[in-house]
N, C-alpha and C positions, 0 to 999 in steps of 0.2 A: 210505420214510417221507417224507412231505411236511410241509409246514407246515400246522398245524391251521387250519381255516377261521376260527375265532374270532380267532386271532392276526392272520391276514391281513386280516379286517374291521377290527379295532382299528388296524392299521397304516394302512389306507386312511382311516379316519376321522380319525386323528391328522394325516395329511398334508393332508387337506382343511382341517381347522381351522387348521393352521399356514399354509397358503396364504391363507386368509381373513384371518388376523391380519396377515400380511405385507402383504397388499393394503391393509388399513386403515392401516398405518404408512406405506406408500408414498404414499398419497393424502393423507396428513397429516390424517386425520379422527379424530375421537374417537367411539366407539360409546357413546352416553350410556346405553344400556340395560345394557351389560356393565360400565361403569365408574361408580363413584359420583361425585357432583358435586364433592366436595372434590378428588378425584384429577383430575378434568377441569379444575378451576380452577387446581390446581397446575401441570399441564401447560401451560395457556394462559399462566399467569404466567411460567413458564420460557421459553416461546416469545417472550414480550414482552421479557423481560430479554436473551435472546440477540440479538433483533433490535436492541435498544437498544445493546448492546455492539458488534455489527457496524457500526452507523451511526457510533459513536464511533471505532471502528478506521478506518473509511473517512475520517472527518474528519481523523484524526491522520496518515494516509498523505498526504492532500492538503496538510496543513500542512508536513509533512516534505519533500514534493516542491517546495513553494514555497520553503522555506528552502534547498534544494539549488540551485534556480535563482538565488536571490539570491546565494548564495555564488559560483556560476559567474560571475554578472554582476560582483561585486566583484573576482574574480580577473582578469576581462577589463579592467576599468577600471584595476586596478593595473598590468597589462602596458602599457596605452596611456599611463598616467602615466610609467612607466619609459622608455618609447620617447621620449615627448615631452621628458622631463628630459635624456636623453642627447643628443637632437638640439639642444636649447637650449644645453646646455653646449658642444657642438662649435661651434655658431654663435658663442657668445661668445668662445671661444678664437680662432676665425678672425678675428672683428672685432678682438680685441685684437692679434693679429699684424699685421693690416692697419693698425691705428692706429699701432703701433710703427714700421712701415715708412714711414708718411706723416710722422710726427714726425722720423724719421731723415733723410728726404728734405728736409724743410723746414730742418733745422738744417745741412745741408750747403751 
């Protein structure tokens, strides 16, 4: 017993219709004859909203990346400031020691 011819024909037709529908979805087109205008307008509205949200997300990512760069710059400047402060303190201590030695030599 095989599969009846009518069932096989229905399966082939269903497969072809599914492939055509998938092709329409993949090419991002709307079949105006098969879909009423309100549905088409809704789909276009949703596409517009999605693209707007994607643009907002990209802008937010750019801003976030710029803030991260600014934080890195502030960290680097903080390290430079700490280095210069330490060097300045060391130089002042050395100058104080030299000044004490000179005053001690003058008093002798």
